[in-house]
C-alpha positions as CSV (number, residue, x, y, z in Angstrom):
1,M,99.6,23.8,76.9
2,T,99.1,21.9,79.5
3,W,95.8,22.7,81.2
4,L,94.4,21.5,77.3
5,L,95.5,17.9,77.9
6,I,94.4,17.9,81.1
7,K,90.8,19.0,80.1
8,I,91.2,16.6,76.8
9,G,92.1,13.9,79.0
10,L,89.7,14.3,82.0
11,F,87.0,14.5,79.1
12,L,88.6,11.0,77.7
13,G,87.9,9.3,80.9
14,L,84.2,10.8,81.7
15,W,83.4,9.8,78.2
16,Y,85.3,5.8,79.0
17,E,83.4,5.6,82.2
18,V,80.3,7.1,80.9
19,S,80.3,4.4,78.1
20,V,81.1,1.2,80.3
21,E,79.2,2.0,83.6
22,L,75.8,3.1,81.9
23,G,76.5,0.7,79.0
24,L,75.7,3.2,76.6
25,G,77.4,3.2,72.7
26,H,80.2,5.5,71.8
27,G,78.2,8.1,70.2
28,T,75.6,8.0,72.9
29,A,78.1,8.2,75.7
30,F,80.0,11.0,73.6
31,A,76.8,13.2,73.7
32,V,76.0,12.0,77.3
33,T,79.1,13.5,78.3
34,L,78.9,16.6,76.5
35,M,75.9,17.5,77.9
36,L,77.4,16.4,81.5
37,C,80.4,19.0,80.8
38,G,78.1,21.3,79.8
39,A,75.7,21.6,82.6
40,G,78.7,21.4,85.3
41,L,80.0,24.5,83.6
42,M,76.6,26.3,83.7
43,V,76.3,25.3,87.3
44,L,79.6,26.8,88.1
45,R,79.3,29.9,86.3
46,L,76.1,30.8,86.6
47,P,76.0,31.7,90.7
48,G,78.9,33.5,89.8
49,Q,77.6,35.4,87.2
50,L,74.6,36.4,88.8
51,L,76.8,37.6,92.1
52,A,78.9,39.7,89.5
53,T,75.7,41.4,87.9
54,L,74.5,42.1,91.6
55,G,77.7,43.5,92.4
56,P,80.2,43.4,95.1
57,Q,77.8,44.2,98.1
58,A,75.6,41.4,97.2
59,I,79.5,39.0,97.4
60,A,79.7,41.1,100.8
61,W,76.2,40.0,102.2
62,V,75.9,36.2,100.2
63,G,79.5,34.8,100.9
64,P,80.0,35.0,104.7
65,G,76.2,33.2,104.7
66,V,77.5,30.2,102.4
67,I,80.6,30.1,104.8
68,W,78.4,29.9,107.5
69,F,76.1,27.6,106.6
70,G,79.1,25.0,105.1
71,M,81.1,25.1,108.2
72,A,78.0,24.2,110.3
73,W,76.9,21.7,107.7
74,W,80.4,20.3,108.4
75,L,80.6,20.6,111.8
76,M,77.0,19.6,112.7
77,P,75.8,17.5,109.9
78,D,73.2,16.1,111.8
79,A,71.3,19.0,113.0
80,V,72.1,20.7,109.3
81,G,70.7,17.6,107.8
82,T,67.8,17.0,109.9
83,Y,66.8,20.9,110.1
84,P,68.0,23.2,107.8
85,G,65.5,25.6,108.1
86,L,65.8,25.8,111.8
87,T,69.7,26.3,111.1
88,L,69.2,28.9,109.0
89,V,66.4,30.8,111.0
90,A,69.0,30.2,114.1
91,G,71.9,32.0,111.8
92,A,69.5,34.9,110.7
93,L,68.5,35.6,114.3
94,L,72.1,35.4,115.4
95,A,72.8,38.3,112.9
96,L,69.9,40.3,113.9
97,A,71.6,40.1,117.0
98,G,74.5,41.5,115.9
99,A,73.2,44.1,114.0
100,G,70.6,45.3,117.1
101,L,74.0,45.0,119.3
102,H,76.2,47.4,116.5
103,Y,73.3,49.9,117.0
104,T,72.8,49.7,120.8
105,V,76.5,50.2,121.0
106,S,76.9,52.7,119.0
107,R,73.7,54.5,119.9
108,Y,74.2,55.1,123.7
109,P,78.4,55.2,124.0
110,A,78.0,56.9,126.9
111,W,76.4,54.0,128.7
112,F,78.8,51.5,127.5
113,A,81.7,53.3,128.4
114,R,80.3,53.2,132.3
115,R,80.2,49.6,132.3
116,K,83.1,48.6,130.4
117,D,85.0,47.2,133.4
118,M,81.6,45.3,134.4
119,L,80.8,43.8,130.3
120,R,84.6,42.8,130.4
121,A,84.1,41.0,133.5
122,S,81.0,39.2,131.8
123,I,83.4,37.1,129.7
124,V,84.7,34.5,131.9
125,P,80.8,33.5,133.4
126,V,79.6,33.3,129.8
127,A,82.2,31.0,128.7
128,C,81.8,28.9,131.8
129,V,78.1,28.6,130.9
130,L,78.8,28.1,127.3
131,L,81.7,25.3,128.4
132,S,79.0,23.7,130.5
133,L,76.3,23.6,127.7
134,V,79.0,21.9,125.4
135,H,80.1,18.8,128.2
136,A,76.2,18.3,127.9
137,F,76.7,17.4,124.4
138,T,79.4,15.0,125.2
139,T,79.0,13.0,121.8
140,S,79.1,15.5,119.5
141,F,81.9,17.3,117.8
142,L,80.8,20.8,119.3
143,T,83.7,22.1,121.4
144,F,84.1,25.5,122.6
145,P,85.7,26.8,119.1
146,V,83.2,25.2,116.8
147,I,80.5,27.1,119.0
148,A,82.0,30.3,119.1
149,L,82.8,30.2,115.5
150,L,79.1,29.3,114.7
151,T,78.0,32.3,116.7
152,G,81.0,34.6,116.0
153,M,80.6,34.6,112.5
154,P,76.9,35.7,112.0
155,L,77.2,38.1,115.0
156,R,80.2,39.5,113.4
157,F,78.2,39.8,109.8
158,G,75.2,41.4,111.6
159,W,77.5,43.7,113.0
160,R,78.9,44.7,109.8
161,F,75.0,44.7,108.2
162,I,74.6,48.0,109.4
163,A,76.7,51.5,109.4
164,P,77.2,52.9,113.4
165,V,74.4,55.3,114.1
166,A,75.7,58.5,115.3
167,P,74.7,59.4,118.7
168,H,73.9,63.1,118.4
169,K,71.9,62.2,115.3
170,F,69.0,61.7,117.9
171,D,69.6,64.8,120.3
172,A,66.5,66.7,120.3
173,R,68.4,69.8,121.4
174,M,69.3,71.8,118.2
175,G,68.9,75.2,119.7
176,D,67.4,77.8,121.6
177,S,64.7,80.2,120.3
178,E,67.1,83.4,120.3
179,T,69.4,80.7,117.9
180,F,66.5,80.0,115.6
181,R,65.7,84.0,115.4
182,R,69.2,84.7,114.9
183,D,69.4,82.7,111.9
184,G,66.1,83.5,110.3
185,F,64.4,80.7,111.2
186,S,61.5,81.4,114.3
187,R,58.4,83.4,112.6
188,D,58.5,85.5,115.8
189,S,60.3,88.9,115.4
């Protein structure tokens, strides 16, 4: 009952504001208020219904992208407002880099296992380079955690985008001629 009273109160308040601010008659203001409420509900429900129709996989893809774009807009409003396409392309490139990194790590695990110490040691120099870049932009809000967040979210999204590839999938050694003869796959008798 409380929610119904709140909805009626909001509708009456909106109706009053439309009639006073726009200087419309009461009947016209009522019709405009109904159209505004209907359009607002449609704008809120339509994307949700579309994503529900596409399924949970679409929500898993669209959700992080919308969250990242909203955070980028909140943390870097000038960059997103001036160059929205460039911001989206940068996010897409970071996601592709994450997918490529996941593919590489899962394809060549032995190479990364031998160089694990070297890769861990490179974290500090990379962090120092990022910190020096942050100090170059002293007038902006781009601090180290913000840069890590805005680059880490697309990288993680790209990492999760593709399934890991088993290293043996690419192995060309499937057997020798004796095994093929024994199993009946060889034309040689």
